[in-house]
Each structure stands twice: as structure tokens, then as C-alpha cells.
ChimeraX commands (.cxc) that place a marker at each C-alpha (Angstrom):
marker #1 position -29.62,4.87,27.57 radius 0.5
marker #1 position -33.29,3.93,27.29 radius 0.5
marker #1 position -32.86,2.03,24.02 radius 0.5
marker #1 position -29.89,0.05,25.39 radius 0.5
marker #1 position -30.19,-3.35,27.06 radius 0.5
marker #1 position -27.90,-4.29,29.94 radius 0.5
marker #1 position -26.01,-7.49,30.62 radius 0.5
marker #1 position -23.89,-8.20,33.70 radius 0.5
marker #1 position -20.48,-9.79,33.28 radius 0.5
marker #1 position -17.77,-11.04,35.62 radius 0.5
marker #1 position -14.11,-11.56,34.85 radius 0.5
marker #1 position -14.11,-15.11,36.25 radius 0.5
marker #1 position -15.89,-17.27,38.81 radius 0.5
marker #1 position -13.84,-15.86,41.71 radius 0.5
marker #1 position -14.72,-12.22,40.93 radius 0.5
marker #1 position -17.05,-10.65,43.49 radius 0.5
marker #1 position -17.96,-7.49,41.56 radius 0.5
marker #1 position -19.63,-7.34,38.14 radius 0.5
marker #1 position -19.35,-5.07,35.12 radius 0.5
marker #1 position -22.23,-3.82,32.96 radius 0.5
marker #1 position -22.20,-4.00,29.17 radius 0.5
marker #1 position -24.74,-1.95,27.21 radius 0.5
marker #1 position -25.98,-3.15,23.84 radius 0.5
marker #1 position -28.58,-2.38,21.18 radius 0.5
marker #1 position -29.34,-3.31,17.59 radius 0.5
marker #1 position -26.77,-1.89,15.22 radius 0.5
marker #1 position -28.16,0.78,12.87 radius 0.5
marker #1 position -26.25,1.50,9.70 radius 0.5
marker #1 position -26.71,4.91,8.10 radius 0.5
marker #1 position -25.67,3.77,4.61 radius 0.5
marker #1 position -26.64,0.68,2.67 radius 0.5
marker #1 position -24.77,-2.34,3.97 radius 0.5
marker #1 position -23.57,-4.47,1.03 radius 0.5
marker #1 position -22.38,-7.25,3.35 radius 0.5
marker #1 position -25.85,-7.76,4.88 radius 0.5
marker #1 position -24.39,-8.16,8.40 radius 0.5
marker #1 position -26.14,-5.18,9.99 radius 0.5
marker #1 position -29.47,-7.03,10.25 radius 0.5
marker #1 position -27.80,-9.61,12.53 radius 0.5
marker #1 position -25.47,-7.28,14.46 radius 0.5
marker #1 position -25.46,-5.80,17.95 radius 0.5
marker #1 position -23.62,-2.67,18.98 radius 0.5
marker #1 position -21.99,-3.14,22.42 radius 0.5
marker #1 position -20.33,-0.40,24.49 radius 0.5
marker #1 position -18.52,-0.02,27.85 radius 0.5
marker #1 position -16.19,-2.93,27.04 radius 0.5
marker #1 position -13.20,-3.10,29.45 radius 0.5
marker #1 position -9.62,-3.30,28.11 radius 0.5
marker #1 position -9.09,-6.90,29.28 radius 0.5
marker #1 position -12.12,-8.18,27.34 radius 0.5
marker #1 position -11.34,-10.38,24.31 radius 0.5
marker #1 position -13.34,-11.56,21.30 radius 0.5
marker #1 position -13.68,-14.99,22.85 radius 0.5
marker #1 position -14.96,-13.42,26.06 radius 0.5
marker #1 position -17.75,-11.62,24.17 radius 0.5
marker #1 position -18.61,-14.86,22.40 radius 0.5
marker #1 position -18.94,-16.51,25.81 radius 0.5
marker #1 position -21.30,-13.77,27.02 radius 0.5
marker #1 position -23.56,-13.37,23.99 radius 0.5
marker #1 position -23.46,-17.04,23.01 radius 0.5
marker #1 position -26.38,-17.59,25.40 radius 0.5
marker #1 position -28.70,-15.96,22.82 radius 0.5
marker #1 position -27.43,-17.96,19.84 radius 0.5
marker #1 position -24.34,-18.83,17.84 radius 0.5
marker #1 position -22.06,-15.85,17.28 radius 0.5
marker #1 position -20.56,-15.64,13.80 radius 0.5
marker #1 position -18.14,-12.72,14.16 radius 0.5
marker #1 position -16.92,-10.26,16.79 radius 0.5
marker #1 position -15.25,-6.94,15.98 radius 0.5
marker #1 position -13.75,-4.84,18.81 radius 0.5
marker #1 position -13.01,-1.18,17.95 radius 0.5
marker #1 position -11.57,1.78,19.82 radius 0.5
marker #1 position -14.52,3.95,18.72 radius 0.5
marker #1 position -17.78,3.58,16.73 radius 0.5
marker #1 position -17.45,3.41,12.96 radius 0.5
marker #1 position -19.84,4.30,10.13 radius 0.5
marker #1 position -19.38,0.91,8.46 radius 0.5
marker #1 position -17.32,-1.36,10.74 radius 0.5
marker #1 position -17.96,-4.50,8.69 radius 0.5
marker #1 position -15.54,-3.34,5.99 radius 0.5
marker #1 position -12.75,-3.99,8.50 radius 0.5
marker #1 position -13.86,-7.62,8.88 radius 0.5
marker #1 position -12.91,-8.32,5.26 radius 0.5
marker #1 position -9.39,-6.96,5.76 radius 0.5
marker #1 position -6.79,-9.22,7.33 radius 0.5
marker #1 position -6.18,-8.15,10.92 radius 0.5
marker #1 position -2.39,-7.89,10.76 radius 0.5
marker #1 position -0.97,-5.59,13.45 radius 0.5
marker #1 position 1.56,-2.98,12.46 radius 0.5
marker #1 position 4.48,-1.68,14.52 radius 0.5
marker #1 position 3.67,1.78,13.16 radius 0.5
marker #1 position 0.11,1.81,14.51 radius 0.5
marker #1 position 0.76,4.21,17.40 radius 0.5
marker #1 position -2.96,4.86,17.88 radius 0.5
marker #1 position -3.55,1.21,18.71 radius 0.5
marker #1 position -0.76,1.25,21.34 radius 0.5
marker #1 position -2.13,4.39,22.98 radius 0.5
marker #1 position -5.69,3.03,23.19 radius 0.5
marker #1 position -4.77,-0.46,24.37 radius 0.5
marker #1 position -5.81,0.34,27.96 radius 0.5
marker #1 position -8.99,2.29,27.14 radius 0.5
marker #1 position -12.61,1.16,27.09 radius 0.5
marker #1 position -13.90,0.10,23.68 radius 0.5
marker #1 position -16.98,-0.75,21.64 radius 0.5
marker #1 position -17.78,-3.95,19.78 radius 0.5
marker #1 position -20.02,-5.34,17.06 radius 0.5
marker #1 position -21.47,-8.81,17.62 radius 0.5
marker #1 position -22.75,-10.59,14.51 radius 0.5
marker #1 position -25.05,-13.58,15.08 radius 0.5
marker #1 position -25.38,-16.45,12.68 radius 0.5
marker #1 position -29.18,-16.04,12.62 radius 0.5
marker #1 position -31.37,-12.96,12.96 radius 0.5
marker #1 position -33.60,-14.76,15.52 radius 0.5
marker #1 position -30.67,-14.72,17.97 radius 0.5
marker #1 position -30.50,-10.95,17.74 radius 0.5
marker #1 position -34.24,-10.59,18.35 radius 0.5
marker #1 position -33.96,-12.91,21.34 radius 0.5
marker #1 position -31.20,-10.78,22.90 radius 0.5
marker #1 position -33.36,-7.66,22.57 radius 0.5
marker #1 position -36.69,-9.12,23.74 radius 0.5
marker #1 position -35.47,-11.48,26.45 radius 0.5
marker #1 position -32.30,-10.03,28.04 radius 0.5
marker #1 position -30.79,-12.16,30.76 radius 0.5
marker #1 position -30.29,-11.04,34.38 radius 0.5
marker #1 position -27.70,-13.70,35.17 radius 0.5
marker #1 position -24.07,-12.72,35.47 radius 0.5
marker #1 position -21.96,-14.07,32.58 radius 0.5
marker #1 position -18.31,-15.06,32.76 radius 0.5
marker #1 position -15.95,-13.29,30.37 radius 0.5
marker #1 position -12.88,-15.48,30.78 radius 0.5
marker #1 position -13.71,-19.14,31.29 radius 0.5
marker #1 position -10.26,-20.47,30.42 radius 0.5
marker #1 position -8.11,-17.81,32.17 radius 0.5
marker #1 position -6.59,-16.57,28.86 radius 0.5
marker #1 position -6.18,-12.95,30.03 radius 0.5
marker #1 position -2.99,-12.02,31.86 radius 0.5
marker #1 position -3.38,-9.96,35.02 radius 0.5
marker #1 position -1.13,-8.57,37.74 radius 0.5
marker #1 position 2.57,-9.28,37.35 radius 0.5
marker #1 position 2.04,-11.31,34.14 radius 0.5
marker #1 position 0.27,-8.36,32.53 radius 0.5
marker #1 position 3.09,-5.97,33.48 radius 0.5
marker #1 position 5.67,-8.35,32.02 radius 0.5
marker #1 position 3.62,-8.70,28.82 radius 0.5
marker #1 position 3.30,-4.90,28.50 radius 0.5
marker #1 position 7.04,-4.48,29.07 radius 0.5
marker #1 position 7.92,-7.04,26.38 radius 0.5
marker #1 position 5.62,-5.37,23.86 radius 0.5
marker #1 position 7.72,-2.22,24.10 radius 0.5
marker #1 position 10.55,-4.01,22.26 radius 0.5
marker #1 position 10.36,-4.38,18.48 radius 0.5
marker #1 position 11.09,-7.67,16.75 radius 0.5
marker #1 position 13.59,-6.63,14.05 radius 0.5
marker #1 position 12.74,-9.56,11.75 radius 0.5
marker #1 position 9.00,-8.87,11.78 radius 0.5
marker #1 position 9.63,-5.15,11.36 radius 0.5
marker #1 position 11.91,-5.70,8.33 radius 0.5
marker #1 position 9.36,-8.09,6.86 radius 0.5
marker #1 position 6.59,-5.52,7.22 radius 0.5
marker #1 position 8.75,-2.78,5.65 radius 0.5
marker #1 position 9.71,-5.04,2.71 radius 0.5
marker #1 position 6.07,-5.94,2.08 radius 0.5
marker #1 position 5.03,-2.29,2.25 radius 0.5
marker #1 position 7.76,-1.17,-0.19 radius 0.5
marker #1 position 6.96,-4.03,-2.55 radius 0.5
marker #1 position 3.27,-3.07,-2.63 radius 0.5
marker #1 position 4.21,0.61,-3.02 radius 0.5
marker #1 position 6.51,-0.11,-6.00 radius 0.5
marker #1 position 3.85,-2.26,-7.67 radius 0.5
marker #1 position 1.25,0.50,-7.17 radius 0.5
marker #1 position 3.57,3.15,-8.62 radius 0.5
marker #1 position 4.40,0.93,-11.58 radius 0.5
marker #1 position 0.70,0.34,-12.23 radius 0.5
marker #1 position -0.04,4.10,-12.08 radius 0.5
marker #1 position 2.80,4.93,-14.48 radius 0.5
marker #1 position 1.61,2.26,-16.89 radius 0.5
marker #1 position -1.92,3.67,-16.80 radius 0.5
marker #1 position -0.60,7.20,-17.40 radius 0.5
marker #1 position 1.38,6.06,-20.43 radius 0.5
marker #1 position -1.61,4.19,-21.84 radius 0.5
marker #1 position -3.92,7.19,-21.35 radius 0.5
marker #1 position -1.35,9.72,-22.58 radius 0.5
marker #1 position -2.86,12.00,-25.25 radius 0.5
marker #1 position -6.00,9.88,-25.33 radius 0.5
marker #1 position -9.28,11.85,-25.51 radius 0.5
marker #1 position -11.88,11.25,-22.78 radius 0.5
marker #1 position -15.61,10.64,-23.27 radius 0.5
marker #1 position -16.21,14.32,-24.15 radius 0.5
marker #1 position -13.28,14.42,-26.58 radius 0.5
marker #1 position -10.96,16.46,-24.33 radius 0.5
marker #1 position -7.27,15.65,-23.97 radius 0.5
marker #1 position -5.67,16.28,-20.58 radius 0.5
marker #1 position -2.36,18.12,-21.05 radius 0.5
marker #1 position 0.37,16.99,-18.65 radius 0.5
marker #1 position 4.13,17.68,-18.50 radius 0.5
marker #1 position 4.71,14.27,-20.06 radius 0.5
marker #1 position 2.29,14.91,-22.91 radius 0.5
marker #1 position 3.95,18.29,-23.64 radius 0.5
marker #1 position 7.35,16.69,-23.99 radius 0.5
marker #1 position 6.30,13.96,-26.37 radius 0.5
marker #1 position 3.23,13.52,-28.53 radius 0.5
marker #1 position 4.47,10.23,-29.93 radius 0.5
marker #1 position 3.42,6.79,-28.90 radius 0.5
marker #1 position 6.14,4.40,-27.75 radius 0.5
marker #1 position 6.50,2.27,-30.87 radius 0.5
marker #1 position 9.68,0.40,-31.85 radius 0.5
marker #1 position 10.54,3.02,-34.49 radius 0.5
marker #1 position 10.16,5.94,-32.07 radius 0.5
marker #1 position 12.20,4.17,-29.40 radius 0.5
marker #1 position 15.03,3.59,-31.94 radius 0.5
marker #1 position 14.97,7.29,-32.93 radius 0.5
marker #1 position 15.20,8.35,-29.30 radius 0.5
marker #1 position 18.18,6.03,-28.75 radius 0.5
marker #1 position 20.02,7.44,-31.81 radius 0.5
marker #1 position 19.35,11.01,-30.67 radius 0.5
marker #1 position 20.74,10.25,-27.21 radius 0.5
marker #1 position 23.80,8.60,-28.75 radius 0.5
marker #1 position 24.54,11.69,-30.86 radius 0.5
marker #1 position 24.10,13.91,-27.83 radius 0.5
marker #1 position 26.62,11.83,-25.88 radius 0.5
marker #1 position 29.13,12.08,-28.74 radius 0.5
marker #1 position 28.83,15.88,-28.78 radius 0.5
marker #1 position 29.44,16.02,-25.07 radius 0.5
marker #1 position 32.78,14.21,-25.40 radius 0.5
marker #1 position 35.84,16.46,-24.94 radius 0.5
marker #1 position 37.78,16.53,-28.23 radius 0.5
marker #1 position 41.22,18.26,-28.52 radius 0.5
marker #1 position 41.02,19.38,-24.94 radius 0.5
marker #1 position 44.56,18.46,-23.90 radius 0.5
marker #1 position 47.74,19.68,-25.66 radius 0.5
marker #1 position 48.84,16.18,-26.67 radius 0.5
marker #1 position 45.44,15.68,-28.33 radius 0.5
marker #1 position 45.96,18.85,-30.38 radius 0.5
marker #1 position 49.44,17.68,-31.51 radius 0.5
marker #1 position 48.12,14.25,-32.46 radius 0.5
marker #1 position 45.27,15.72,-34.46 radius 0.5
marker #1 position 47.68,18.02,-36.36 radius 0.5
marker #1 position 49.99,15.12,-37.17 radius 0.5
marker #1 position 47.07,13.05,-38.37 radius 0.5
marker #1 position 45.83,15.93,-40.55 radius 0.5
marker #1 position 49.29,16.42,-42.15 radius 0.5
marker #1 position 49.60,12.68,-42.78 radius 0.5
marker #1 position 46.24,12.68,-44.55 radius 0.5
marker #1 position 47.31,15.65,-46.74 radius 0.5
marker #1 position 50.55,13.84,-47.73 radius 0.5
marker #1 position 48.67,10.66,-48.53 radius 0.5
marker #1 position 46.22,12.57,-50.71 radius 0.5
marker #1 position 49.11,14.40,-52.47 radius 0.5
marker #1 position 50.80,11.10,-53.33 radius 0.5
marker #1 position 47.52,9.67,-54.64 radius 0.5
marker #1 position 47.01,12.77,-56.86 radius 0.5
marker #1 position 50.57,12.44,-58.27 radius 0.5
marker #1 position 49.98,8.81,-59.21 radius 0.5
marker #1 position 46.65,9.66,-60.86 radius 0.5
marker #1 position 48.25,12.49,-62.91 radius 0.5
marker #1 position 51.10,10.21,-64.01 radius 0.5
marker #1 position 48.64,7.57,-65.13 radius 0.5
marker #1 position 46.66,10.14,-67.10 radius 0.5
marker #1 position 49.88,11.39,-68.83 radius 0.5
marker #1 position 50.72,7.90,-69.96 radius 0.5
marker #1 position 47.23,7.48,-71.32 radius 0.5
marker #1 position 47.54,10.95,-73.03 radius 0.5
marker #1 position 44.43,12.16,-71.22 radius 0.5
marker #1 position 46.14,14.74,-69.07 radius 0.5
marker #1 position 45.56,18.22,-70.58 radius 0.5
marker #1 position 46.45,20.92,-68.06 radius 0.5
marker #1 position 45.97,23.73,-70.71 radius 0.5
marker link #1:1,2 radius 0.2
marker link #1:2,3 radius 0.2
marker link #1:3,4 radius 0.2
marker link #1:4,5 radius 0.2
marker link #1:5,6 radius 0.2
marker link #1:6,7 radius 0.2
marker link #1:7,8 radius 0.2
marker link #1:8,9 radius 0.2
marker link #1:9,10 radius 0.2
marker link #1:10,11 radius 0.2
marker link #1:11,12 radius 0.2
marker link #1:12,13 radius 0.2
marker link #1:13,14 radius 0.2
marker link #1:14,15 radius 0.2
marker link #1:15,16 radius 0.2
marker link #1:16,17 radius 0.2
marker link #1:17,18 radius 0.2
marker link #1:18,19 radius 0.2
marker link #1:19,20 radius 0.2
marker link #1:20,21 radius 0.2
marker link #1:21,22 radius 0.2
marker link #1:22,23 radius 0.2
marker link #1:23,24 radius 0.2
marker link #1:24,25 radius 0.2
marker link #1:25,26 radius 0.2
marker link #1:26,27 radius 0.2
marker link #1:27,28 radius 0.2
marker link #1:28,29 radius 0.2
marker link #1:29,30 radius 0.2
marker link #1:30,31 radius 0.2
marker link #1:31,32 radius 0.2
marker link #1:32,33 radius 0.2
marker link #1:33,34 radius 0.2
marker link #1:34,35 radius 0.2
marker link #1:35,36 radius 0.2
marker link #1:36,37 radius 0.2
marker link #1:37,38 radius 0.2
marker link #1:38,39 radius 0.2
marker link #1:39,40 radius 0.2
marker link #1:40,41 radius 0.2
marker link #1:41,42 radius 0.2
marker link #1:42,43 radius 0.2
marker link #1:43,44 radius 0.2
marker link #1:44,45 radius 0.2
marker link #1:45,46 radius 0.2
marker link #1:46,47 radius 0.2
marker link #1:47,48 radius 0.2
marker link #1:48,49 radius 0.2
marker link #1:49,50 radius 0.2
marker link #1:50,51 radius 0.2
marker link #1:51,52 radius 0.2
marker link #1:52,53 radius 0.2
marker link #1:53,54 radius 0.2
marker link #1:54,55 radius 0.2
marker link #1:55,56 radius 0.2
marker link #1:56,57 radius 0.2
marker link #1:57,58 radius 0.2
marker link #1:58,59 radius 0.2
marker link #1:59,60 radius 0.2
marker link #1:60,61 radius 0.2
marker link #1:61,62 radius 0.2
marker link #1:62,63 radius 0.2
marker link #1:63,64 radius 0.2
marker link #1:64,65 radius 0.2
marker link #1:65,66 radius 0.2
marker link #1:66,67 radius 0.2
marker link #1:67,68 radius 0.2
marker link #1:68,69 radius 0.2
marker link #1:69,70 radius 0.2
marker link #1:70,71 radius 0.2
marker link #1:71,72 radius 0.2
marker link #1:72,73 radius 0.2
marker link #1:73,74 radius 0.2
marker link #1:74,75 radius 0.2
marker link #1:75,76 radius 0.2
marker link #1:76,77 radius 0.2
marker link #1:77,78 radius 0.2
marker link #1:78,79 radius 0.2
marker link #1:79,80 radius 0.2
marker link #1:80,81 radius 0.2
marker link #1:81,82 radius 0.2
marker link #1:82,83 radius 0.2
marker link #1:83,84 radius 0.2
marker link #1:84,85 radius 0.2
marker link #1:85,86 radius 0.2
marker link #1:86,87 radius 0.2
marker link #1:87,88 radius 0.2
marker link #1:88,89 radius 0.2
marker link #1:89,90 radius 0.2
marker link #1:90,91 radius 0.2
marker link #1:91,92 radius 0.2
marker link #1:92,93 radius 0.2
marker link #1:93,94 radius 0.2
marker link #1:94,95 radius 0.2
marker link #1:95,96 radius 0.2
marker link #1:96,97 radius 0.2
marker link #1:97,98 radius 0.2
marker link #1:98,99 radius 0.2
marker link #1:99,100 radius 0.2
marker link #1:100,101 radius 0.2
marker link #1:101,102 radius 0.2
marker link #1:102,103 radius 0.2
marker link #1:103,104 radius 0.2
marker link #1:104,105 radius 0.2
marker link #1:105,106 radius 0.2
marker link #1:106,107 radius 0.2
marker link #1:107,108 radius 0.2
marker link #1:108,109 radius 0.2
marker link #1:109,110 radius 0.2
marker link #1:110,111 radius 0.2
marker link #1:111,112 radius 0.2
marker link #1:112,113 radius 0.2
marker link #1:113,114 radius 0.2
marker link #1:114,115 radius 0.2
marker link #1:115,116 radius 0.2
marker link #1:116,117 radius 0.2
marker link #1:117,118 radius 0.2
marker link #1:118,119 radius 0.2
marker link #1:119,120 radius 0.2
marker link #1:120,121 radius 0.2
marker link #1:121,122 radius 0.2
marker link #1:122,123 radius 0.2
marker link #1:123,124 radius 0.2
marker link #1:124,125 radius 0.2
marker link #1:125,126 radius 0.2
marker link #1:126,127 radius 0.2
marker link #1:127,128 radius 0.2
marker link #1:128,129 radius 0.2
marker link #1:129,130 radius 0.2
marker link #1:130,131 radius 0.2
marker link #1:131,132 radius 0.2
marker link #1:132,133 radius 0.2
marker link #1:133,134 radius 0.2
marker link #1:134,135 radius 0.2
marker link #1:135,136 radius 0.2
marker link #1:136,137 radius 0.2
marker link #1:137,138 radius 0.2
marker link #1:138,139 radius 0.2
marker link #1:139,140 radius 0.2
marker link #1:140,141 radius 0.2
marker link #1:141,142 radius 0.2
marker link #1:142,143 radius 0.2
marker link #1:143,144 radius 0.2
marker link #1:144,145 radius 0.2
marker link #1:145,146 radius 0.2
marker link #1:146,147 radius 0.2
marker link #1:147,148 radius 0.2
marker link #1:148,149 radius 0.2
marker link #1:149,150 radius 0.2
marker link #1:150,151 radius 0.2
marker link #1:151,152 radius 0.2
marker link #1:152,153 radius 0.2
marker link #1:153,154 radius 0.2
marker link #1:154,155 radius 0.2
marker link #1:155,156 radius 0.2
marker link #1:156,157 radius 0.2
marker link #1:157,158 radius 0.2
marker link #1:158,159 radius 0.2
marker link #1:159,160 radius 0.2
marker link #1:160,161 radius 0.2
marker link #1:161,162 radius 0.2
marker link #1:162,163 radius 0.2
marker link #1:163,164 radius 0.2
marker link #1:164,165 radius 0.2
marker link #1:165,166 radius 0.2
marker link #1:166,167 radius 0.2
marker link #1:167,168 radius 0.2
marker link #1:168,169 radius 0.2
marker link #1:169,170 radius 0.2
marker link #1:170,171 radius 0.2
marker link #1:171,172 radius 0.2
marker link #1:172,173 radius 0.2
marker link #1:173,174 radius 0.2
marker link #1:174,175 radius 0.2
marker link #1:175,176 radius 0.2
marker link #1:176,177 radius 0.2
marker link #1:177,178 radius 0.2
marker link #1:178,179 radius 0.2
marker link #1:179,180 radius 0.2
marker link #1:180,181 radius 0.2
marker link #1:181,182 radius 0.2
marker link #1:182,183 radius 0.2
marker link #1:183,184 radius 0.2
marker link #1:184,185 radius 0.2
marker link #1:185,186 radius 0.2
marker link #1:186,187 radius 0.2
marker link #1:187,188 radius 0.2
marker link #1:188,189 radius 0.2
marker link #1:189,190 radius 0.2
marker link #1:190,191 radius 0.2
marker link #1:191,192 radius 0.2
marker link #1:192,193 radius 0.2
marker link #1:193,194 radius 0.2
marker link #1:194,195 radius 0.2
marker link #1:195,196 radius 0.2
marker link #1:196,197 radius 0.2
marker link #1:197,198 radius 0.2
marker link #1:198,199 radius 0.2
marker link #1:199,200 radius 0.2
marker link #1:200,201 radius 0.2
marker link #1:201,202 radius 0.2
marker link #1:202,203 radius 0.2
marker link #1:203,204 radius 0.2
marker link #1:204,205 radius 0.2
marker link #1:205,206 radius 0.2
marker link #1:206,207 radius 0.2
marker link #1:207,208 radius 0.2
marker link #1:208,209 radius 0.2
marker link #1:209,210 radius 0.2
marker link #1:210,211 radius 0.2
marker link #1:211,212 radius 0.2
marker link #1:212,213 radius 0.2
marker link #1:213,214 radius 0.2
marker link #1:214,215 radius 0.2
marker link #1:215,216 radius 0.2
marker link #1:216,217 radius 0.2
marker link #1:217,218 radius 0.2
marker link #1:218,219 radius 0.2
marker link #1:219,220 radius 0.2
marker link #1:220,221 radius 0.2
marker link #1:221,222 radius 0.2
marker link #1:222,223 radius 0.2
marker link #1:223,224 radius 0.2
marker link #1:224,225 radius 0.2
marker link #1:225,226 radius 0.2
marker link #1:226,227 radius 0.2
marker link #1:227,228 radius 0.2
marker link #1:228,229 radius 0.2
marker link #1:229,230 radius 0.2
marker link #1:230,231 radius 0.2
marker link #1:231,232 radius 0.2
marker link #1:232,233 radius 0.2
marker link #1:233,234 radius 0.2
marker link #1:234,235 radius 0.2
marker link #1:235,236 radius 0.2
marker link #1:236,237 radius 0.2
marker link #1:237,238 radius 0.2
marker link #1:238,239 radius 0.2
marker link #1:239,240 radius 0.2
marker link #1:240,241 radius 0.2
marker link #1:241,242 radius 0.2
marker link #1:242,243 radius 0.2
marker link #1:243,244 radius 0.2
marker link #1:244,245 radius 0.2
marker link #1:245,246 radius 0.2
marker link #1:246,247 radius 0.2
marker link #1:247,248 radius 0.2
marker link #1:248,249 radius 0.2
marker link #1:249,250 radius 0.2
marker link #1:250,251 radius 0.2
marker link #1:251,252 radius 0.2
marker link #1:252,253 radius 0.2
marker link #1:253,254 radius 0.2
marker link #1:254,255 radius 0.2
marker link #1:255,256 radius 0.2
marker link #1:256,257 radius 0.2
marker link #1:257,258 radius 0.2
marker link #1:258,259 radius 0.2
marker link #1:259,260 radius 0.2
marker link #1:260,261 radius 0.2
marker link #1:261,262 radius 0.2
marker link #1:262,263 radius 0.2
marker link #1:263,264 radius 0.2
marker link #1:264,265 radius 0.2
marker link #1:265,266 radius 0.2
marker link #1:266,267 radius 0.2
view
């Protein structure tokens, strides 16, 4: 704890005891594309009742605070989470389990001089976390915790609909990419063989689509049950006999016409 600085905090003006927060300059192992790490503090030993506004009240004495991120545990690159909208999910069980545990935070100042000031000239005065009494305690906190155990059906359905919509769009995009890249050689000239590419080596042109439709139509016609029932067999026999009689009568007329024209020579 030698590299950490200490700051004393109190819940409100009436609190007799104080709580110690430990902080140091945030060190990022990888390159930070956002550029926030040079103006960020890493703070630990944060109590469950502490809020983002409370940390702004405490560290605002060193300079204007731009952003505050409270996490359940340290992260390799916490500033990626700042760019994502902080919508809470009903399915985030980890967040519910860690709601009453101590946390860590990342304080981002607007200017780098504020960070240097907090490290070189730490304050010994006790700071107030909750100036406006926004944190529920006692009976109010128990009631709030009890109410959070019940799920709002409308919000839950909305979240599920949004998730399924995004999932369907992602699946549609992947399928479209697979069809576009089907049987297409990569940079080295290799073609990836997939079950889809084995089934069809043709591109989906209008002519190929029409051929596929005709083939499916013929297949459906073959699958139809013809002369399956006894009445169907009788009807087909009657129709066949009627066709033979019709053809016989047509042949008789043609022979008679040829006789009259003296073109009929049977021998």
C-alpha cells in the first residue's frame, strides 16, 4: 500500500466515523486508444452505498471530474465500458450478487494537472460522500431491495424483443456474408469447402433460381399419390377406354376420306 494515497470520507455531516479510500494513478498495460489513462485514478475500498456522484464530491476538490466508472473488480481496460451504454439487464445475475460488496472505481479528471495535484498534495480533511441524502438507508433501503426482487414484465419483454431483433439481424448478416464468400478463393487462392459449397457450386442468378424452382415443382408432382384409391383406378380405366374409342373413330373417318380420294391402298 506504499504507492497508494489515502483520503478520508464520511457518509454525511452527522456521521461520527470515517471510511478510508485508497487511490493511485491508473496504469494501463496495453495502449489506451481513448487517451483517458493519463488523467485517471484507480480507487479501491469503495463501500456499497457509494455512488458516482459521491465520488465526484470527494475528488472534485482536486479538479473537475469528467467521468466516474464503478466496477466490481479491476479491469484490464475499463474505459471500453464507458463507451457502451450502461443499460442494466434483468439477466445480469453477477451484478445482483455483488450489489452489496466493496468495489473499485476509475476517476477521470478533465485535466491532467488535477491528477498530479491529487497525488502530490493529498488532503487530510474528511470529505462528505452524500451531500444531498440521495442514498437510501435503514428501512428505506430494505424496501428498495425488496422491490428490486420483482421483475417489471414490460421492461423484461422489451429487453427480450431487442435482444432477439439484434440476434436475427446478426444471423442474417452472417448468412449473407457466407453466401457472398461461397466458393470465393482467399488471398492465397484457396477455397474453403463447406457443406453449403458441396451442395451447390452455382451462384444465385435468376436463371439458376428458376431452374431450382422447376426441379422442386417436378419433385412435388412425383410425390403426389396417383391411382392410389380404387375409384381412381376405375376412373383412369374409363378415361383410357374413352380415349381409345375416340382415336378409333378418328381413324375410321380418315380411312373413309382416303377411300373417297382414291388414296387408300391397303395392299
